[in-house]
C-alpha positions in Angstrom: -0.8 -5.5 -34.4 -1.5 -4.6 -38.0 0.8 -1.6 -37.9 3.6 -3.8 -36.6 3.0 -6.3 -39.4 3.2 -3.6 -42.1 6.3 -2.2 -40.6 8.2 -5.5 -40.3 7.2 -6.7 -43.7 7.9 -3.5 -45.5 11.4 -3.2 -43.8 12.4 -6.7 -45.0 12.3 -5.6 -48.6 13.4 -1.9 -48.4 16.7 -1.4 -50.3 18.6 1.0 -52.4 18.9 1.0 -56.2 18.7 3.4 -59.2 15.5 3.8 -61.2 16.1 2.0 -64.5 14.4 2.1 -67.8 12.5 -0.8 -69.4 15.1 -2.8 -71.3 14.9 -3.4 -75.1 14.7 -7.3 -75.1 14.3 -7.4 -78.8 18.0 -7.1 -79.2 18.5 -10.5 -77.6 18.0 -13.7 -79.6 18.3 -16.1 -76.7 15.2 -16.6 -74.5 17.4 -17.0 -71.4 19.0 -13.6 -72.0 15.6 -11.9 -72.5 14.4 -13.4 -69.2 17.6 -12.4 -67.4 17.3 -8.8 -68.6 13.6 -8.7 -67.6 14.3 -10.1 -64.1 16.9 -7.3 -63.7 14.3 -4.7 -64.7 11.8 -6.1 -62.3 14.4 -6.1 -59.5 15.2 -2.5 -60.2 11.5 -1.6 -59.9 11.3 -3.5 -56.6 14.3 -1.9 -55.1 13.8 1.7 -56.3 14.1 4.4 -53.6 13.3 7.3 -55.9 10.0 7.9 -54.1 8.0 7.0 -57.2 5.2 4.5 -56.9 6.6 1.7 -59.0 4.4 -1.1 -57.7 1.7 -1.1 -60.4 4.5 -1.1 -63.0 6.3 -3.9 -61.2 3.1 -6.0 -61.2 2.6 -5.5 -64.9 6.2 -6.1 -65.8 6.2 -9.4 -63.8 3.0 -10.5 -65.5 4.7 -10.0 -68.8 7.7 -11.9 -67.5 5.5 -14.9 -66.7 4.1 -14.8 -70.3 7.6 -15.0 -71.8 8.9 -17.7 -69.5 8.9 -21.3 -70.8 6.6 -23.7 -69.0 9.4 -25.9 -67.7 11.4 -22.9 -66.3 10.2 -23.2 -62.7 13.0 -21.2 -61.2 12.3 -18.0 -63.2 8.5 -18.4 -62.9 9.1 -18.4 -59.1 10.9 -15.1 -59.3 8.3 -13.4 -61.5 5.4 -14.6 -59.3 7.3 -13.2 -56.3 7.5 -9.8 -58.1 3.8 -9.8 -58.9 3.0 -10.6 -55.2 5.4 -7.9 -54.0 3.7 -5.3 -56.2 0.2 -6.4 -55.1 1.2 -6.2 -51.4 2.3 -2.6 -51.7 -1.0 -1.7 -53.5 -2.8 -3.1 -50.4 -4.1 -6.1 -52.4 -3.4 -8.6 -49.7 -5.4 -11.5 -51.1 -3.8 -11.2 -54.5 -0.4 -10.9 -52.8 -1.0 -14.1 -50.8 -2.1 -16.0 -54.0 1.0 -15.0 -56.0 3.4 -15.7 -53.2 2.0 -19.2 -52.9 2.4 -19.5 -56.7 6.0 -18.5 -56.2 6.5 -21.0 -53.5 5.0 -23.8 -55.6 7.3 -23.1 -58.5 10.3 -22.7 -56.2 9.6 -26.1 -54.7 9.4 -27.7 -58.2 12.7 -26.0 -59.1 14.1 -27.2 -55.7 15.5 -23.6 -55.2 16.1 -23.3 -51.5 16.7 -19.5 -51.8 13.4 -18.9 -53.6 11.5 -21.2 -51.2 12.9 -19.3 -48.2 12.1 -15.9 -49.7 8.5 -16.9 -50.5 8.0 -18.3 -47.0 9.5 -15.2 -45.3 7.0 -13.1 -47.2 4.1 -15.4 -46.6 4.7 -15.4 -42.8 4.0 -11.7 -42.7 1.1 -11.8 -45.3 -0.7 -14.6 -43.6 -0.3 -12.8 -40.3 -1.8 -9.8 -42.0 -4.8 -11.9 -43.1 -4.9 -13.6 -39.7 -4.6 -17.1 -41.1 -2.6 -18.7 -38.3 -2.5 -22.2 -39.8 -1.0 -21.0 -43.0 1.5 -18.9 -41.0 2.6 -22.0 -39.1 2.9 -24.0 -42.3 5.2 -21.5 -43.9 7.2 -21.2 -40.8 7.7 -25.0 -40.8 8.8 -25.0 -44.5 11.2 -22.2 -43.8 12.6 -24.0 -40.7 13.2 -27.2 -42.8 15.1 -25.2 -45.4 17.3 -23.6 -42.7 18.0 -26.9 -41.1 19.5 -28.3 -44.3 21.5 -25.4 -45.6 24.8 -23.6 -44.9 24.0 -20.8 -47.4 24.7 -17.6 -45.5 22.1 -15.5 -47.4 19.3 -18.0 -46.8 20.2 -18.2 -43.1 20.3 -14.4 -42.8 16.8 -13.9 -44.3 15.5 -17.1 -42.6 16.5 -15.9 -39.2 14.8 -12.6 -39.9 11.6 -14.4 -41.0 11.7 -16.6 -37.9 12.1 -13.6 -35.7 9.1 -11.9 -37.4 7.1 -15.1 -36.8 7.9 -15.3 -33.1 7.6 -11.5 -32.6 4.0 -11.6 -33.9 3.3 -14.5 -31.4 4.8 -12.2 -28.7 7.5 -14.8 -28.0 10.0 -12.0 -27.6 12.9 -14.0 -26.2 12.8 -16.4 -29.1 12.4 -13.6 -31.6 15.4 -11.8 -30.0 17.6 -15.0 -30.3 16.8 -15.2 -34.1 17.5 -11.5 -34.7 20.8 -11.7 -32.8 21.8 -14.6 -35.0 20.8 -12.7 -38.1 22.7 -9.6 -37.0 25.8 -11.6 -36.1 25.9 -13.2 -39.6 25.7 -9.8 -41.3 27.9 -7.8 -38.9 31.3 -9.2 -40.1 31.1 -7.6 -43.5 29.6 -4.3 -42.5 32.9 -2.5 -42.0 34.2 -3.5 -45.4 31.2 -3.8 -47.7 30.1 -0.9 -50.0 26.9 -2.8 -51.0 24.1 -0.4 -50.1 21.5 -3.2 -49.9 23.6 -5.2 -47.4 24.1 -2.0 -45.3 20.3 -1.2 -45.4 19.5 -4.8 -44.4 21.7 -4.6 -41.4 20.1 -1.4 -40.3 16.7 -3.1 -40.7 17.7 -6.0 -38.5 18.9 -3.6 -35.8 15.5 -1.8 -36.0 13.6 -5.0 -35.6 15.6 -5.9 -32.5 14.9 -2.4 -31.2 11.2 -3.1 -31.5 11.6 -6.4 -29.6 13.5 -4.6 -26.8 10.8 -1.8 -26.7 8.1 -4.4 -26.4 9.9 -6.0 -23.4 10.5 -2.7 -21.6 14.3 -2.4 -21.8 14.6 1.1 -23.3 18.4 1.3 -22.6 19.0 -1.7 -24.8 16.6 -0.5 -27.4 18.5 2.8 -27.7 21.8 0.9 -27.8 20.8 -1.3 -30.8 19.4 1.7 -32.6 22.8 3.4 -32.3 24.4 0.2 -33.6 22.3 0.3 -36.8 22.4 4.1 -37.2 25.6 4.3 -39.3 24.0 2.1 -41.9 20.5 3.6 -42.0 21.4 6.2 -44.6 21.8 3.4 -47.2 18.0 3.5 -47.6 16.0 6.8 -47.2 12.8 5.0 -45.8 15.0 3.2 -43.2 16.7 6.5 -42.4 13.3 8.2 -41.8 12.2 5.3 -39.6 15.3 5.7 -37.5 14.5 9.3 -36.7 11.0 8.3 -35.5 12.5 5.4 -33.5 15.0 7.7 -31.8 12.1 10.0 -30.8 10.2 7.0 -29.3 13.3 5.6 -27.5 14.2 8.9 -25.9 10.5 9.4 -24.8 10.7 6.0 -23.1 13.8 7.1 -21.3 12.2 10.3 -20.3 14.6 12.5 -22.3 12.2 14.9 -23.9 15.0 17.3 -25.2 16.6 14.5 -27.3 13.2 13.3 -28.5 12.3 16.9 -29.7 15.7 17.1 -31.4 15.1 14.0 -33.5 11.4 15.0 -34.2 12.6 18.3 -35.6 15.1 16.6 -37.9 12.4 14.2 -39.0 10.0 17.0 -39.8 12.7 18.8 -41.9 13.5 15.5 -43.7 9.9 14.8 -44.7 8.4 18.3 -45.2 8.6 18.1 -49.0 7.4 14.5 -49.3 4.3 13.9 -51.4 3.4 11.0 -49.2 2.2 11.4 -45.6 4.8 9.9 -43.4 3.4 7.6 -40.7 6.7 8.1 -38.9 5.8 11.8 -38.4 2.4 10.8 -37.0 4.0 8.4 -34.6 6.7 10.9 -33.5 4.2 13.7 -32.8 1.9 11.3 -30.9 4.8 10.1 -28.8 5.8 13.6 -27.8 2.1 14.5 -27.1 1.8 11.4 -25.0 4.8 12.4 -23.0 3.4 15.9 -22.3 0.0 14.6 -21.4 1.4 12.0 -19.0 3.5 14.6 -17.4 0.6 17.0 -17.0 1.9 19.5 -19.5 -1.3 19.6 -21.6 -0.7 22.9 -23.3 2.6 21.7 -24.7 0.9 18.6 -26.1 -1.6 20.6 -28.3 0.7 21.4 -31.3 1.8 17.8 -31.6 -1.8 16.5 -31.2 -2.9 18.9 -33.9 -0.1 17.9 -36.3 -0.6 14.2 -35.8 -4.4 14.6 -36.3 -3.9 16.6 -39.5 -1.4 14.1 -41.0 -3.5 11.1 -40.0 -6.6 12.6 -41.7 -4.6 13.4 -44.8 -3.2 9.8 -45.0 -6.7 8.3 -44.7 -5.1 5.4 -42.8 -7.6 3.8 -40.3 -4.7 2.9 -38.1 -3.2 6.4 -37.9 -6.6 8.0 -37.6 -7.6 5.9 -34.6 -4.3 6.5 -32.9 -4.7 10.2 -33.4 -8.3 10.0 -32.1 -7.2 8.1 -29.0 -4.6 10.7 -27.9 -6.7 13.6 -29.0 -9.4 12.2 -26.7 -6.8 11.9 -23.9 -5.8 15.6 -24.5 -9.4 16.7 -24.4 -10.1 14.7 -21.3 -7.1 16.2 -19.5 -8.2 19.7 -20.7 -11.7 19.2 -19.1 -13.6 18.8 -22.4 -15.1 15.6 -21.4 -17.9 15.3 -24.0 -15.6 15.9 -26.9 -13.1 13.4 -25.4 -15.8 10.7 -25.0 -16.9 11.2 -28.7 -13.3 10.7 -30.0 -12.6 7.8 -27.7 -15.8 6.1 -28.9 -14.6 6.4 -32.5 -11.2 4.9 -31.7 -12.3 2.0 -29.5 -13.8 -0.3 -32.3 -10.6 0.1 -34.4 -8.4 -0.5 -31.4 -10.3 -3.7 -30.5 -9.6 -5.1 -34.0 -5.9 -4.1 -34.1 -4.4 -4.3 -30.7 -5.8 -5.7 -27.4 -3.2 -3.7 -25.5 -4.3 -0.4 -27.0 -8.0 -1.4 -26.6 -7.5 -2.0 -22.9 -5.7 1.3 -22.7 -8.6 3.0 -24.5 -11.2 1.5 -22.1 -9.2 2.9 -19.1 -9.2 6.4 -20.7 -12.9 6.1 -21.5 -13.8 5.1 -18.0 -11.9 8.1 -16.7 -13.5 10.5 -19.2 -17.0 9.2 -18.3 -16.2 9.6 -14.6 -15.0 13.2 -15.0 -18.0 14.0 -17.1 -20.3 12.8 -14.2 -21.6 9.7 -16.1 -20.9 7.3 -13.2 -22.9 4.4 -14.6 -21.1 4.5 -17.9 -17.8 5.0 -16.1 -18.4 1.9 -14.0 -19.4 -0.2 -17.1 -16.2 0.8 -19.0 -14.1 0.3 -15.9 -15.5 -3.2 -15.3 -14.8 -4.1 -19.0 -11.3 -2.6 -18.6 -10.7 -4.8 -15.5 -11.9 -7.9 -17.3 -9.9 -7.3 -20.5 -6.8 -6.3 -18.5 -6.9 -9.4 -16.4 -7.4 -11.6 -19.4 -4.6 -9.9 -21.3 -2.3 -10.2 -18.2 -3.0 -13.9 -17.9 -2.4 -14.4 -21.6 0.9 -12.6 -21.5 2.1 -14.5 -18.5 1.1 -17.8 -20.1 2.7 -16.9 -23.3 5.9 -15.7 -21.6 6.1 -18.8 -19.6 5.8 -21.0 -22.7 8.4 -18.9 -24.5 10.9 -19.0 -21.7 10.3 -22.7 -20.9 10.9 -23.7 -24.6 13.9 -21.4 -24.9 15.5 -22.6 -21.7 15.0 -26.3 -22.2 16.2 -26.2 -25.8 19.3 -24.1 -24.8 20.2 -26.3 -21.9 20.0 -29.5 -23.9 22.0 -28.1 -26.8 24.7 -26.8 -24.5 25.0 -30.1 -22.6 25.2 -32.1 -25.8 27.8 -29.7 -27.3 29.8 -29.7 -24.1 29.8 -33.5 -23.9 30.7 -33.9 -27.5 33.7 -31.5 -27.2 34.9 -33.3 -24.1 34.7 -36.7 -25.8 36.6 -35.3 -28.8 39.3 -34.1 -26.4 39.5 -37.4 -24.6 39.6 -39.3 -27.9 42.4 -37.2 -29.1 44.3 -37.8 -25.8 43.8 -41.5 -26.1 45.1 -41.5 -29.7 48.1 -39.5 -28.5 48.7 -42.0 -25.7 48.5 -45.0 -28.0 51.1 -43.5 -30.3 53.3 -42.7 -27.3 53.0 -46.2 -26.0 54.0 -47.6 -29.4 57.2 -45.6 -29.4 58.0 -46.6 -25.9 57.5 -50.3 -26.7 60.0 -50.0 -29.6 62.5 -48.5 -27.2 61.9 -51.0 -24.4 65.0 -53.1 -25.3 67.1 -50.0 -25.0 66.0 -48.7 -21.6 64.2 -49.9 -18.5 63.4 -46.3 -17.8 61.3 -46.2 -20.9 59.4 -49.4 -19.6 58.6 -47.6 -16.4 57.4 -44.6 -18.4 55.1 -46.9 -20.4 53.6 -48.1 -17.1 52.6 -44.6 -16.1 51.2 -43.9 -19.6 49.1 -47.1 -19.4 47.8 -46.2 -16.0 46.9 -42.8 -17.4 45.0 -44.5 -20.2 42.9 -46.4 -17.7 42.0 -43.2 -16.0 41.0 -41.7 -19.3 38.9 -44.7 -20.3 37.1 -44.4 -17.0 36.4 -40.8 -17.6 35.3 -41.5 -21.1 32.9 -44.2 -19.9 31.4 -41.8 -17.4 30.9 -39.2 -20.2 29.4 -41.8 -22.5 27.0 -42.9 -19.7 26.0 -39.2 -19.2 25.4 -38.9 -23.0 23.4 -42.1 -23.0 21.2 -40.8 -20.2 20.7 -37.5 -22.1 19.8 -39.4 -25.2 17.2 -41.5 -23.3 15.7 -38.3 -21.9 15.6 -36.7 -25.4 14.0 -39.9 -26.8 11.4 -39.8 -24.1 10.7 -36.1 -24.8 10.4 -36.8 -28.6 8.1 -39.7 -27.9 5.8 -37.5 -25.8 5.9 -34.8 -28.5 5.0 -37.4 -31.2 2.1 -38.6 -29.0 0.8 -35.1 -28.6 1.1 -34.3 -32.3 -0.7 -37.5 -33.2 -3.5 -36.7 -30.8 -3.8 -33.1 -32.0 -3.8 -34.2 -35.6 -6.7 -36.6 -35.0 -8.8 -34.9 -32.3 -8.7 -31.3 -33.6 -9.0 -31.9 -37.3 -12.7 -32.8 -37.2 -14.0 -29.9 -35.0 -11.8 -27.3 -36.7 -13.0 -28.6 -40.1 -16.6 -28.2 -38.9 -16.0 -24.7 -37.8 -14.4 -23.7 -41.1 -17.3 -25.2 -43.1 -19.8 -23.4 -40.9 -18.0 -20.1 -41.3 -17.7 -20.5 -45.1 -21.5 -21.3 -45.3 -22.3 -18.1 -43.3 -19.9 -16.0 -45.4 -20.6 -17.2 -48.9 -24.4 -18.0 -48.7 -25.9 -15.9 -45.9 -29.1 -15.4 -47.9 -29.8 -19.1 -48.2 -30.2 -19.6 -44.5 -33.5 -19.0 -42.8 -33.5 -17.5 -39.3 -34.0 -20.9 -37.8 -31.2 -22.4 -39.9 -28.9 -19.5 -39.0 -29.6 -20.0 -35.3 -29.0 -23.7 -35.6 -25.7 -23.1 -37.4 -24.6 -20.6 -34.8 -25.3 -23.1 -32.0 -23.3 -25.7 -34.0 -20.5 -23.3 -34.4 -20.5 -22.4 -30.7 -20.6 -26.1 -29.7 -17.7 -27.0 -32.1 -15.6 -24.1 -30.9 -16.1 -25.1 -27.3 -15.2 -28.7 -28.2 -12.0 -27.5 -29.7 -11.1 -25.3 -26.7 -11.9 -28.1 -24.2 -9.8 -30.6 -26.2 -6.9 -28.2 -26.5 -7.0 -27.5 -22.7 -7.0 -31.2 -22.0 -4.2 -32.0 -24.4 -2.0 -29.1 -23.2 -2.6 -30.0 -19.6 -1.8 -33.6 -20.3 1.3 -32.7 -22.2 2.6 -30.6 -19.3 1.9 -33.4 -16.9 4.5 -35.5 -18.9 7.2 -32.9 -18.1 9.5 -33.4 -15.1 9.3 -29.7 -14.2 5.5 -29.7 -14.2 3.7 -30.6 -11.0 0.2 -30.2 -9.5 -0.5 -27.1 -7.5 -2.3 -28.3 -4.4 -4.9 -26.2 -2.5 -8.3 -26.7 -0.9 -10.9 -27.1 -3.7 -14.7 -27.2 -3.5 -15.5 -30.3 -5.5 -19.2 -29.5 -5.6 -18.5 -26.2 -7.5 -16.4 -28.0 -10.0 -19.0 -30.7 -10.6 -21.7 -28.0 -11.1 -19.5 -26.2 -13.6 -18.8 -29.3 -15.6 -22.5 -30.3 -15.6 -23.2 -26.9 -17.2 -20.5 -27.6 -19.8 -22.1 -30.8 -21.0 -25.7 -29.7 -20.5 -26.3 -29.2 -24.3 -25.0 -32.6 -25.2 -27.0 -34.3 -22.5 -30.2 -32.5 -23.6 -29.7 -33.8 -27.1 -30.0 -37.4 -25.7 -32.8 -36.4 -23.2 -30.4 -37.3 -20.4 -30.9 -35.8 -16.9 -27.8 -35.1 -14.8 -28.2 -34.9 -11.0 -25.6 -34.1 -8.4 -25.8 -34.9 -4.7 -22.2 -33.8 -3.9 -22.4 -31.8 -0.6 -21.6 -28.1 -0.9 -19.0 -28.5 1.9 -17.2 -31.4 0.2 -13.6 -30.0 0.0 -10.4 -31.8 -1.2 -6.8 -30.7 -1.1 -5.9 -31.2 -4.8 -5.1 -29.3 -8.1 -8.3 -27.6 -9.3 -7.3 -27.7 -13.1 -6.4 -31.3 -13.0 -9.5 -32.2 -11.1 -11.7 -30.2 -13.6 -10.3 -32.1 -16.5 -10.8 -35.5 -14.8 -14.4 -34.8 -13.9 -15.1 -33.3 -17.3 -13.8 -36.3 -19.3 -15.6 -38.8 -17.0 -18.8 -36.8 -17.3 -18.5 -36.5 -21.1 -17.8 -40.3 -21.3 -21.0 -40.9 -19.2 -23.1 -38.7 -21.6 -21.6 -40.3 -24.7 -22.3 -43.9 -23.6 -25.5 -43.4 -21.6 -28.8 -44.8 -23.0 -31.2 -42.1 -24.2 -33.8 -40.7 -21.8 -31.8 -41.9 -18.7 -30.3 -40.2 -15.6 -26.7 -39.6 -14.7 -26.1 -39.5 -10.9 -23.0 -37.8 -9.3 -22.4 -38.4 -5.7 -19.6 -38.1 -3.1 -17.7 -41.0 -1.7 -15.1 -41.2 1.0 -12.1 -39.3 -0.5 -13.7 -39.2 -4.0 -16.7 -39.0 -6.2 -18.9 -41.5 -8.2 -20.5 -40.8 -11.6 -23.1 -43.4 -12.5 -25.1 -43.8 -15.7 -27.3 -46.4 -17.4 -25.5 -48.0 -20.4 -26.4 -51.3 -22.0 -23.5 -51.2 -24.5 -20.4 -50.6 -22.3 -18.1 -53.3 -21.0 -16.5 -52.5 -17.6 -13.5 -54.7 -18.2 -12.6 -53.0 -21.4 -12.9 -49.5 -19.8 -10.6 -50.5 -16.9 -8.1 -52.1 -19.4 -8.2 -48.9 -21.4 -7.4 -46.9 -18.3 -4.3 -49.0 -17.6 -3.0 -48.9 -21.3 0.3 -47.1 -21.7 -0.3 -46.4 -25.4 -2.3 -43.4 -26.4 -4.0 -44.0 -29.8 -5.8 -40.9 -31.1 -7.6 -43.1 -33.7 -9.5 -45.0 -31.1 -12.0 -44.0 -28.4 -10.8 -43.5 -24.9 -8.3 -40.6 -25.3 -10.1 -38.5 -22.7 -10.0 -41.5 -20.2 -6.3 -42.0 -20.7 -5.5 -38.3 -20.3 -7.7 -38.3 -17.1 -5.8 -41.4 -15.8 -2.4 -39.7 -16.4 -3.6 -36.6 -14.5 -5.1 -38.7 -11.7 -1.7 -40.4 -11.3 -0.1 -37.0 -10.9 -2.5 -36.3 -8.1 -1.9 -39.7 -6.5 -5.5 -40.6 -7.2 -7.1 -43.7 -8.8 -9.8 -44.0 -11.5 -11.7 -47.3 -12.0 -15.1 -48.5 -13.4 -17.5 -50.8 -11.7 -21.0 -52.3 -12.5 -23.8 -51.5 -10.0 -26.9 -53.4 -11.2 -28.0 -51.6 -14.3 -25.6 -48.7 -13.8 -22.1 -48.2 -14.9 -20.1 -46.2 -12.3 -16.9 -44.3 -12.8 -15.1 -43.8 -9.4 -12.3 -41.2 -8.7 -10.6 -42.1 -5.4 -8.0 -39.8 -3.8 -5.3 -41.2 -1.6 -4.9 -40.3 2.1 -2.2 -37.7 1.5 -4.8 -35.3 -0.1 -7.1 -35.0 2.9 -10.7 -33.8 2.7 -12.1 -31.1 4.9 
């Protein structure tokens, strides 16, 4: 993941320019001229492709630019802050880069410079991903989206589409990322055949490379090779991009199983980088890809030279990412060569880094470790690693399926609605034009009525045609009204969900952040008992956030027409037991005992996830409003369950009224009950409260069409 972030971010800013000397600004008398000359100097340092490390010089030059810029010149301050951040980033000072990019964004917003705002946001999306601060990533993405929605500036749209593609690619929303990259490429493609601007040509090659990475991640090697060939004629505009293309061709041909072509490009890459003072990460990747091919095709001896070269270059680079990748495949080579103990040692070194960087590669490493332990005769260790591999692999698969479903669902629904609206609008324009033409025709015919009865007859036919057109137009308008109502309903549901999330997730997330800050900034202040208590609080807050998010997401899906319960036979007793365990800590804090007499063979045909959410919310509600030191009883009824608790402060009529309310207010209590009632309706079930002596009882009653067994 980190390597992808570095690659994407670095490619956004790679361009071609000549190395320039520091200008003599003393010859200018006007401050604006001095600043303009200094901005050009900073830009030349940023874009230099001479191979010299200009980033410290760029940082210092931009600092000087800030000092010479007037306090009210927000636009130029935004540019200089951007250069400082850029220099810091390429010196691997990510925290400083983030700070100065935000300074640039702040000044750009004061200057109302859409181009500078977009540039800062594009950079911050990658930096915040690098620092794993997802809330800040989303915030910058939203700002960038608002700029793109209100501009027709081609340059802003080009870079904005690229930034949005990077955002969705890091979320693994590859279809959405692909759409934005294609838009970016299409905007740039028209001028590629005629432009001599090296930066524009390099930018086009970069966009093609980014789309190649998307295709590679989605296992379409033919398309990935095709888009590489599309960008290849323009890659020479920037030496770093040119080098990356050789490495990418090597990878693409490996994926296609064409080892001869892969070796051809690897040799050219080796020749191109042999005199470089900097270790080329592309050479490491190319050698590892070829070694991987030979290992997977059981040609281990052929893999050795490439493993050795990759290992040597990675060690020389001192990059943890390259070192761990070399260790992983060196371990695979040793395992295939029968040197199991050495293989296990290297794989053990690579796994911790893989776990931090890429879940996919961590899962792959676990599989290789299990195989190496098995071949070494360490069966217990092999079983342990294999079980962890299975667990991590299943979790990753579920996550990928869920993520892909969300990506495709959003993409499909948005595309369909846009196409329908555009289609109806175009048809209405055509009909309106036809009606206007008909009206003009009728006018001319009326003027000629006195001259010819034939013209009168023609007018009759035109009038009848008009009636038909009006009928068609009315039908189209009705369709558009229906679509608008559906869109309004969808927007209303979205607004409800955002309102709920804004209220119900702010508090627990804030608590988590405060606890984490306390542990990080003042670890010595806490005693062992305090630390244990803070960890319990952090765990409880995290579980609260997760449960709330699951409820909200499930509720929001239940509002969609395409989402319906998945019925199957469900053991209700098992669900009740699981949810009792989930609220055990909260009940213990109030000295509340929870007992269940639901029979083990109590089975209902229902949706397990919906049912879990309903029982969880009712049980949480019972714990919340139960008197201290009391008992909550859970029992089975005909076609349902009953949750009873002692509560002196709860009004049954208010609870039943709250269940029937159609308005969801996240600022008031009862959100969980309303979500549960929505889900119960989807299951054709009913929830109601009743008073039994001193006990308040929540009843969930399923209808006859979900029969129990």
